[in-house]
Biopython code that builds the backbone (N, CA, C, O; Angstrom):
import numpy as np
from Bio.PDB.StructureBuilder import StructureBuilder

atoms = [
    (1, "MET", "N", (-14.017, 1.139, 0.817)),
    (1, "MET", "CA", (-14.118, 0.016, 1.726)),
    (1, "MET", "C", (-13.127, 0.249, 2.863)),
    (1, "MET", "O", (-12.036, 0.776, 2.642)),
    (2, "LYS", "N", (-13.489, -0.124, 4.022)),
    (2, "LYS", "CA", (-12.622, 0.012, 5.188)),
    (2, "LYS", "C", (-11.607, -1.134, 5.234)),
    (2, "LYS", "O", (-11.903, -2.261, 4.836)),
    (3, "TRP", "N", (-10.419, -0.825, 5.722)),
    (3, "TRP", "CA", (-9.341, -1.806, 5.835)),
    (3, "TRP", "C", (-9.746, -2.949, 6.766)),
    (3, "TRP", "O", (-9.401, -4.101, 6.502)),
    (4, "SER", "N", (-10.451, -2.663, 7.820)),
    (4, "SER", "CA", (-10.860, -3.711, 8.759)),
    (4, "SER", "C", (-11.739, -4.763, 8.079)),
    (4, "SER", "O", (-11.661, -5.944, 8.414)),
    (5, "SER", "N", (-12.563, -4.347, 7.139)),
    (5, "SER", "CA", (-13.418, -5.296, 6.400)),
    (5, "SER", "C", (-12.586, -6.217, 5.514)),
    (5, "SER", "O", (-12.843, -7.419, 5.438)),
    (6, "ILE", "N", (-11.603, -5.650, 4.856)),
    (6, "ILE", "CA", (-10.730, -6.460, 3.991)),
    (6, "ILE", "C", (-9.931, -7.442, 4.830)),
    (6, "ILE", "O", (-9.743, -8.591, 4.428)),
    (7, "ARG", "N", (-9.460, -7.009, 5.985)),
    (7, "ARG", "CA", (-8.693, -7.899, 6.874)),
    (7, "ARG", "C", (-9.532, -9.091, 7.314)),
    (7, "ARG", "O", (-9.013, -10.201, 7.423)),
    (8, "LYS", "N", (-10.808, -8.880, 7.567)),
    (8, "LYS", "CA", (-11.686, -9.981, 7.988)),
    (8, "LYS", "C", (-11.968, -10.948, 6.848)),
    (8, "LYS", "O", (-12.034, -12.159, 7.059)),
    (9, "MET", "N", (-12.136, -10.414, 5.633)),
    (9, "MET", "CA", (-12.444, -11.268, 4.481)),
    (9, "MET", "C", (-11.231, -12.058, 3.997)),
    (9, "MET", "O", (-11.381, -13.186, 3.528)),
    (10, "TYR", "N", (-10.027, -11.481, 4.103)),
    (10, "TYR", "CA", (-8.812, -12.115, 3.586)),
    (10, "TYR", "C", (-7.718, -12.128, 4.647)),
    (10, "TYR", "O", (-6.726, -11.412, 4.505)),
    (11, "PRO", "N", (-7.869, -12.912, 5.692)),
    (11, "PRO", "CA", (-6.863, -12.927, 6.764)),
    (11, "PRO", "C", (-5.518, -13.508, 6.290)),
    (11, "PRO", "O", (-5.469, -14.481, 5.539)),
    (12, "ASN", "N", (-4.439, -12.877, 6.756)),
    (12, "ASN", "CA", (-3.074, -13.348, 6.514)),
    (12, "ASN", "C", (-2.753, -13.531, 5.031)),
    (12, "ASN", "O", (-2.193, -14.553, 4.636)),
    (13, "GLN", "N", (-3.109, -12.542, 4.214)),
    (13, "GLN", "CA", (-2.838, -12.584, 2.777)),
    (13, "GLN", "C", (-2.359, -11.222, 2.286)),
    (13, "GLN", "O", (-2.617, -10.190, 2.906)),
    (14, "PHE", "N", (-1.661, -11.246, 1.163)),
    (14, "PHE", "CA", (-1.305, -10.003, 0.489)),
    (14, "PHE", "C", (-2.461, -9.586, -0.403)),
    (14, "PHE", "O", (-3.099, -10.420, -1.045)),
    (15, "VAL", "N", (-2.723, -8.284, -0.437)),
    (15, "VAL", "CA", (-3.775, -7.751, -1.302)),
    (15, "VAL", "C", (-3.239, -6.525, -2.028)),
    (15, "VAL", "O", (-2.421, -5.778, -1.490)),
    (16, "LYS", "N", (-3.711, -6.328, -3.255)),
    (16, "LYS", "CA", (-3.372, -5.128, -4.007)),
    (16, "LYS", "C", (-4.531, -4.157, -3.839)),
    (16, "LYS", "O", (-5.690, -4.510, -4.055)),
    (17, "LEU", "N", (-4.199, -2.924, -3.451)),
    (17, "LEU", "CA", (-5.213, -1.935, -3.099)),
    (17, "LEU", "C", (-5.011, -0.638, -3.852)),
    (17, "LEU", "O", (-3.922, -0.356, -4.352)),
    (18, "LYS", "N", (-6.064, 0.142, -3.927)),
    (18, "LYS", "CA", (-6.004, 1.504, -4.448)),
    (18, "LYS", "C", (-6.468, 2.414, -3.322)),
    (18, "LYS", "O", (-7.550, 2.217, -2.770)),
    (19, "ALA", "N", (-5.655, 3.413, -2.978)),
    (19, "ALA", "CA", (-5.998, 4.344, -1.911)),
    (19, "ALA", "C", (-7.071, 5.311, -2.397)),
    (19, "ALA", "O", (-6.912, 5.943, -3.441)),
    (20, "LEU", "N", (-8.157, 5.427, -1.648)),
    (20, "LEU", "CA", (-9.245, 6.329, -1.996)),
    (20, "LEU", "C", (-9.221, 7.597, -1.142)),
    (20, "LEU", "O", (-9.513, 8.684, -1.639)),
    (21, "SER", "N", (-8.874, 7.461, 0.135)),
    (21, "SER", "CA", (-8.728, 8.636, 0.998)),
    (21, "SER", "C", (-7.644, 8.365, 2.033)),
    (21, "SER", "O", (-7.458, 7.237, 2.491)),
    (22, "SER", "N", (-6.935, 9.434, 2.388)),
    (22, "SER", "CA", (-5.846, 9.302, 3.350)),
    (22, "SER", "C", (-5.607, 10.647, 4.023)),
    (22, "SER", "O", (-6.153, 11.675, 3.623)),
    (23, "ARG", "N", (-4.777, 10.604, 5.053)),
    (23, "ARG", "CA", (-4.356, 11.824, 5.732)),
    (23, "ARG", "C", (-2.873, 11.702, 6.051)),
    (23, "ARG", "O", (-2.346, 10.597, 6.183)),
    (24, "VAL", "N", (-2.212, 12.831, 6.174)),
    (24, "VAL", "CA", (-0.781, 12.847, 6.466)),
    (24, "VAL", "C", (-0.591, 13.303, 7.908)),
    (24, "VAL", "O", (-1.166, 14.302, 8.341)),
    (25, "ALA", "N", (0.229, 12.548, 8.644)),
    (25, "ALA", "CA", (0.532, 12.883, 10.029)),
    (25, "ALA", "C", (1.954, 12.451, 10.353)),
    (25, "ALA", "O", (2.303, 11.282, 10.190)),
    (26, "ASP", "N", (2.765, 13.378, 10.805)),
    (26, "ASP", "CA", (4.142, 13.088, 11.243)),
    (26, "ASP", "C", (4.970, 12.373, 10.181)),
    (26, "ASP", "O", (5.667, 11.406, 10.488)),
    (27, "GLY", "N", (4.901, 12.831, 8.955)),
    (27, "GLY", "CA", (5.693, 12.243, 7.890)),
    (27, "GLY", "C", (5.206, 10.881, 7.422)),
    (27, "GLY", "O", (5.928, 10.170, 6.724)),
    (28, "GLN", "N", (4.005, 10.518, 7.794)),
    (28, "GLN", "CA", (3.424, 9.243, 7.390)),
    (28, "GLN", "C", (2.060, 9.483, 6.776)),
    (28, "GLN", "O", (1.332, 10.392, 7.175)),
    (29, "GLU", "N", (1.724, 8.656, 5.798)),
    (29, "GLU", "CA", (0.397, 8.714, 5.189)),
    (29, "GLU", "C", (-0.440, 7.585, 5.774)),
    (29, "GLU", "O", (-0.078, 6.414, 5.668)),
    (30, "VAL", "N", (-1.542, 7.939, 6.382)),
    (30, "VAL", "CA", (-2.456, 6.963, 6.965)),
    (30, "VAL", "C", (-3.619, 6.796, 5.991)),
    (30, "VAL", "O", (-4.383, 7.732, 5.757)),
    (31, "ILE", "N", (-3.743, 5.606, 5.432)),
    (31, "ILE", "CA", (-4.789, 5.321, 4.452)),
    (31, "ILE", "C", (-6.072, 4.958, 5.208)),
    (31, "ILE", "O", (-6.069, 4.085, 6.076)),
    (32, "GLU", "N", (-7.160, 5.640, 4.863)),
    (32, "GLU", "CA", (-8.423, 5.408, 5.562)),
    (32, "GLU", "C", (-9.419, 4.609, 4.740)),
    (32, "GLU", "O", (-10.092, 3.731, 5.279)),
    (33, "GLU", "N", (-9.529, 4.889, 3.457)),
    (33, "GLU", "CA", (-10.454, 4.163, 2.573)),
    (33, "GLU", "C", (-9.660, 3.566, 1.420)),
    (33, "GLU", "O", (-8.778, 4.219, 0.864)),
    (34, "VAL", "N", (-9.974, 2.321, 1.061)),
    (34, "VAL", "CA", (-9.279, 1.641, -0.031)),
    (34, "VAL", "C", (-10.275, 0.906, -0.919)),
    (34, "VAL", "O", (-11.409, 0.632, -0.526)),
    (35, "ALA", "N", (-9.819, 0.597, -2.119)),
    (35, "ALA", "CA", (-10.565, -0.272, -3.026)),
    (35, "ALA", "C", (-9.706, -1.508, -3.266)),
    (35, "ALA", "O", (-8.531, -1.392, -3.613)),
    (36, "LEU", "N", (-10.275, -2.665, -3.089)),
    (36, "LEU", "CA", (-9.567, -3.915, -3.310)),
    (36, "LEU", "C", (-9.466, -4.185, -4.801)),
    (36, "LEU", "O", (-10.479, -4.236, -5.500)),
    (37, "ILE", "N", (-8.248, -4.357, -5.286)),
    (37, "ILE", "CA", (-8.032, -4.676, -6.696)),
    (37, "ILE", "C", (-7.973, -6.181, -6.875)),
    (37, "ILE", "O", (-8.678, -6.746, -7.712)),
    (38, "GLU", "N", (-7.115, -6.836, -6.072)),
    (38, "GLU", "CA", (-7.030, -8.292, -6.145)),
    (38, "GLU", "C", (-6.295, -8.859, -4.949)),
    (38, "GLU", "O", (-5.550, -8.152, -4.270)),
    (39, "VAL", "N", (-6.508, -10.135, -4.698)),
    (39, "VAL", "CA", (-5.775, -10.882, -3.678)),
    (39, "VAL", "C", (-4.572, -11.502, -4.379)),
    (39, "VAL", "O", (-4.699, -12.028, -5.485)),
    (40, "ILE", "N", (-3.406, -11.443, -3.738)),
    (40, "ILE", "CA", (-2.165, -11.887, -4.368)),
    (40, "ILE", "C", (-1.542, -12.995, -3.531)),
    (40, "ILE", "O", (-1.508, -12.900, -2.304)),
    (41, "ASP", "N", (-1.046, -14.049, -4.187)),
    (41, "ASP", "CA", (-0.360, -15.082, -3.415)),
    (41, "ASP", "C", (1.039, -14.597, -3.034)),
    (41, "ASP", "O", (1.588, -13.686, -3.654)),
    (42, "ASP", "N", (1.595, -15.218, -2.013)),
    (42, "ASP", "CA", (2.859, -14.765, -1.424)),
    (42, "ASP", "C", (4.006, -14.684, -2.426)),
    (42, "ASP", "O", (4.808, -13.753, -2.362)),
    (43, "LYS", "N", (4.098, -15.624, -3.335)),
    (43, "LYS", "CA", (5.239, -15.650, -4.253)),
    (43, "LYS", "C", (5.190, -14.543, -5.299)),
    (43, "LYS", "O", (6.223, -14.213, -5.882)),
    (44, "ASN", "N", (4.023, -13.962, -5.554)),
    (44, "ASN", "CA", (3.902, -12.897, -6.555)),
    (44, "ASN", "C", (3.786, -11.501, -5.948)),
    (44, "ASN", "O", (3.665, -10.523, -6.686)),
    (45, "ALA", "N", (3.820, -11.387, -4.635)),
    (45, "ALA", "CA", (3.593, -10.103, -3.966)),
    (45, "ALA", "C", (4.654, -9.061, -4.332)),
    (45, "ALA", "O", (4.312, -7.911, -4.604)),
    (46, "THR", "N", (5.919, -9.440, -4.343)),
    (46, "THR", "CA", (6.977, -8.485, -4.658)),
    (46, "THR", "C", (6.859, -7.998, -6.092)),
    (46, "THR", "O", (7.012, -6.805, -6.353)),
    (47, "GLY", "N", (6.595, -8.886, -7.011)),
    (47, "GLY", "CA", (6.436, -8.499, -8.410)),
    (47, "GLY", "C", (5.273, -7.544, -8.613)),
    (47, "GLY", "O", (5.381, -6.588, -9.381)),
    (48, "GLU", "N", (4.172, -7.791, -7.937)),
    (48, "GLU", "CA", (3.009, -6.902, -8.035)),
    (48, "GLU", "C", (3.306, -5.541, -7.417)),
    (48, "GLU", "O", (2.861, -4.514, -7.930)),
    (49, "LEU", "N", (4.048, -5.531, -6.329)),
    (49, "LEU", "CA", (4.424, -4.263, -5.701)),
    (49, "LEU", "C", (5.278, -3.429, -6.643)),
    (49, "LEU", "O", (5.081, -2.219, -6.754)),
    (50, "LEU", "N", (6.224, -4.065, -7.319)),
    (50, "LEU", "CA", (7.102, -3.340, -8.246)),
    (50, "LEU", "C", (6.337, -2.807, -9.452)),
    (50, "LEU", "O", (6.731, -1.795, -10.031)),
    (51, "LYS", "N", (5.256, -3.470, -9.839)),
    (51, "LYS", "CA", (4.446, -3.014, -10.972)),
    (51, "LYS", "C", (3.432, -1.942, -10.582)),
    (51, "LYS", "O", (2.847, -1.298, -11.453)),
    (52, "SER", "N", (3.218, -1.746, -9.288)),
    (52, "SER", "CA", (2.219, -0.779, -8.813)),
    (52, "SER", "C", (2.665, 0.644, -9.103)),
    (52, "SER", "O", (3.845, 0.975, -8.991)),
    (53, "LYS", "N", (1.702, 1.483, -9.477)),
    (53, "LYS", "CA", (1.995, 2.882, -9.788)),
    (53, "LYS", "C", (0.963, 3.782, -9.134)),
    (53, "LYS", "O", (-0.171, 3.371, -8.888)),
    (54, "GLY", "N", (1.367, 5.015, -8.854)),
    (54, "GLY", "CA", (0.435, 6.010, -8.326)),
    (54, "GLY", "C", (-0.091, 5.640, -6.957)),
    (54, "GLY", "O", (0.676, 5.434, -6.017)),
    (55, "ASP", "N", (-1.394, 5.560, -6.853)),
    (55, "ASP", "CA", (-2.025, 5.296, -5.561)),
    (55, "ASP", "C", (-2.347, 3.819, -5.343)),
    (55, "ASP", "O", (-3.129, 3.482, -4.455)),
    (56, "GLU", "N", (-1.751, 2.937, -6.145)),
    (56, "GLU", "CA", (-1.913, 1.495, -5.961)),
    (56, "GLU", "C", (-0.718, 0.961, -5.180)),
    (56, "GLU", "O", (0.406, 1.435, -5.347)),
    (57, "PHE", "N", (-0.970, -0.029, -4.328)),
    (57, "PHE", "CA", (0.104, -0.618, -3.535)),
    (57, "PHE", "C", (-0.313, -2.008, -3.073)),
    (57, "PHE", "O", (-1.487, -2.374, -3.142)),
    (58, "VAL", "N", (0.666, -2.775, -2.601)),
    (58, "VAL", "CA", (0.438, -4.119, -2.083)),
    (58, "VAL", "C", (0.675, -4.066, -0.577)),
    (58, "VAL", "O", (1.657, -3.482, -0.119)),
    (59, "TYR", "N", (-0.223, -4.676, 0.190)),
    (59, "TYR", "CA", (-0.119, -4.643, 1.646)),
    (59, "TYR", "C", (-0.583, -5.984, 2.205)),
    (59, "TYR", "O", (-1.374, -6.685, 1.573)),
    (60, "HIS", "N", (-0.096, -6.335, 3.378)),
    (60, "HIS", "CA", (-0.462, -7.609, 4.001)),
    (60, "HIS", "C", (-1.526, -7.369, 5.065)),
    (60, "HIS", "O", (-1.446, -6.405, 5.827)),
    (61, "THR", "N", (-2.508, -8.240, 5.112)),
    (61, "THR", "CA", (-3.629, -8.060, 6.036)),
    (61, "THR", "C", (-3.281, -8.327, 7.493)),
    (61, "THR", "O", (-4.137, -8.157, 8.362)),
    (62, "ALA", "N", (-2.058, -8.737, 7.785)),
    (62, "ALA", "CA", (-1.649, -8.919, 9.176)),
    (62, "ALA", "C", (-1.508, -7.570, 9.884)),
    (62, "ALA", "O", (-1.558, -7.511, 11.112)),
    (63, "HIS", "N", (-1.332, -6.493, 9.124)),
    (63, "HIS", "CA", (-1.190, -5.154, 9.702)),
    (63, "HIS", "C", (-2.560, -4.605, 10.092)),
    (63, "HIS", "O", (-3.518, -4.686, 9.324)),
    (64, "GLU", "N", (-2.634, -4.049, 11.292)),
    (64, "GLU", "CA", (-3.908, -3.524, 11.788)),
    (64, "GLU", "C", (-4.325, -2.249, 11.065)),
    (64, "GLU", "O", (-5.512, -2.042, 10.813)),
    (65, "ASN", "N", (-3.366, -1.395, 10.730)),
    (65, "ASN", "CA", (-3.634, -0.142, 10.030)),
    (65, "ASN", "C", (-2.715, -0.025, 8.827)),
    (65, "ASN", "O", (-1.655, -0.649, 8.785)),
    (66, "ILE", "N", (-3.120, 0.772, 7.853)),
    (66, "ILE", "CA", (-2.264, 1.030, 6.692)),
    (66, "ILE", "C", (-1.577, 2.367, 6.927)),
    (66, "ILE", "O", (-2.195, 3.428, 6.839)),
    (67, "VAL", "N", (-0.287, 2.292, 7.226)),
    (67, "VAL", "CA", (0.518, 3.484, 7.460)),
    (67, "VAL", "C", (1.748, 3.390, 6.569)),
    (67, "VAL", "O", (2.542, 2.457, 6.691)),
    (68, "LEU", "N", (1.903, 4.365, 5.668)),
    (68, "LEU", "CA", (3.023, 4.375, 4.734)),
    (68, "LEU", "C", (3.940, 5.542, 5.057)),
    (68, "LEU", "O", (3.476, 6.654, 5.310)),
    (69, "GLU", "N", (5.233, 5.288, 5.049)),
    (69, "GLU", "CA", (6.203, 6.347, 5.300)),
    (69, "GLU", "C", (6.372, 7.174, 4.029)),
    (69, "GLU", "O", (6.529, 6.627, 2.937)),
    (70, "ILE", "N", (6.339, 8.485, 4.179)),
    (70, "ILE", "CA", (6.497, 9.375, 3.033)),
    (70, "ILE", "C", (7.981, 9.651, 2.847)),
    (70, "ILE", "O", (8.665, 10.093, 3.769)),
    (71, "ARG", "N", (8.463, 9.387, 1.647)),
    (71, "ARG", "CA", (9.870, 9.635, 1.318)),
    (71, "ARG", "C", (9.946, 10.680, 0.232)),
    (71, "ARG", "O", (9.171, 10.656, -0.724)),
    (72, "GLU", "N", (10.870, 11.587, 0.379)),
    (72, "GLU", "CA", (11.073, 12.593, -0.651)),
    (72, "GLU", "C", (11.992, 12.024, -1.719)),
    (72, "GLU", "O", (12.953, 11.314, -1.422)),
    (73, "ASP", "N", (11.677, 12.352, -2.973)),
    (73, "ASP", "CA", (12.535, 11.907, -4.074)),
    (73, "ASP", "C", (13.867, 12.629, -3.990)),
    (73, "ASP", "O", (13.925, 13.846, -3.812)),
    (74, "ILE", "N", (14.914, 11.870, -4.118)),
    (74, "ILE", "CA", (16.252, 12.444, -4.140)),
    (74, "ILE", "C", (16.732, 12.386, -5.572)),
    (74, "ILE", "O", (16.945, 11.308, -6.126)),
    (75, "GLY", "N", (16.901, 13.546, -6.162)),
    (75, "GLY", "CA", (17.337, 13.584, -7.558)),
    (75, "GLY", "C", (18.813, 13.236, -7.682)),
    (75, "GLY", "O", (19.622, 13.601, -6.829)),
    (76, "LEU", "N", (19.145, 12.547, -8.721)),
    (76, "LEU", "CA", (20.538, 12.213, -8.982)),
    (76, "LEU", "C", (21.130, 13.286, -9.876)),
    (76, "LEU", "O", (20.518, 13.695, -10.863)),
    (77, "ARG", "N", (22.309, 13.732, -9.526)),
    (77, "ARG", "CA", (22.970, 14.758, -10.322)),
    (77, "ARG", "C", (24.227, 14.183, -10.932)),
    (77, "ARG", "O", (24.927, 13.353, -10.352)),
    (78, "ARG", "N", (24.465, 14.652, -12.092)),
    (78, "ARG", "CA", (25.659, 14.173, -12.786)),
    (78, "ARG", "C", (26.633, 15.336, -12.891)),
    (78, "ARG", "O", (26.304, 16.404, -13.407)),
    (79, "PHE", "N", (27.817, 15.106, -12.400)),
    (79, "PHE", "CA", (28.858, 16.137, -12.449)),
    (79, "PHE", "C", (29.843, 15.757, -13.534)),
    (79, "PHE", "O", (30.301, 14.616, -13.607)),
    (80, "LEU", "N", (30.162, 16.721, -14.370)),
    (80, "LEU", "CA", (31.113, 16.483, -15.444)),
    (80, "LEU", "C", (32.498, 16.908, -15.043)),
    (80, "LEU", "O", (33.436, 16.780, -15.830)),
]
sb = StructureBuilder()
sb.init_structure("model")
sb.init_model(0)
sb.init_chain("A")
sb.init_seg("    ")
for serial, (resi, resn, name, xyz) in enumerate(atoms, 1):
    if name == "N":
        sb.init_residue(resn, " ", resi, " ")
    sb.init_atom(name, np.array(xyz, "f"), 0.0, 1.0, " ", f" {name:<3s}", serial, name[0])
structure = sb.get_structure()
């Protein structure tokens, strides 16, 4: 499903999505196709985001495009 369609159906709301296709450009992942998992009310959005794993994420429909910043994992080292 296209992001523009979801934005029209659920204006100004948080939604939980699964990324189906994306591309990487300039250190950012641009999501092109998504699957709608559920609509989330504002008070539960942070909790749902923290529970999301893999290619699932929570996003607000006020954004015109889905662009996620790619961060590299920084491993923690323990020095004795």
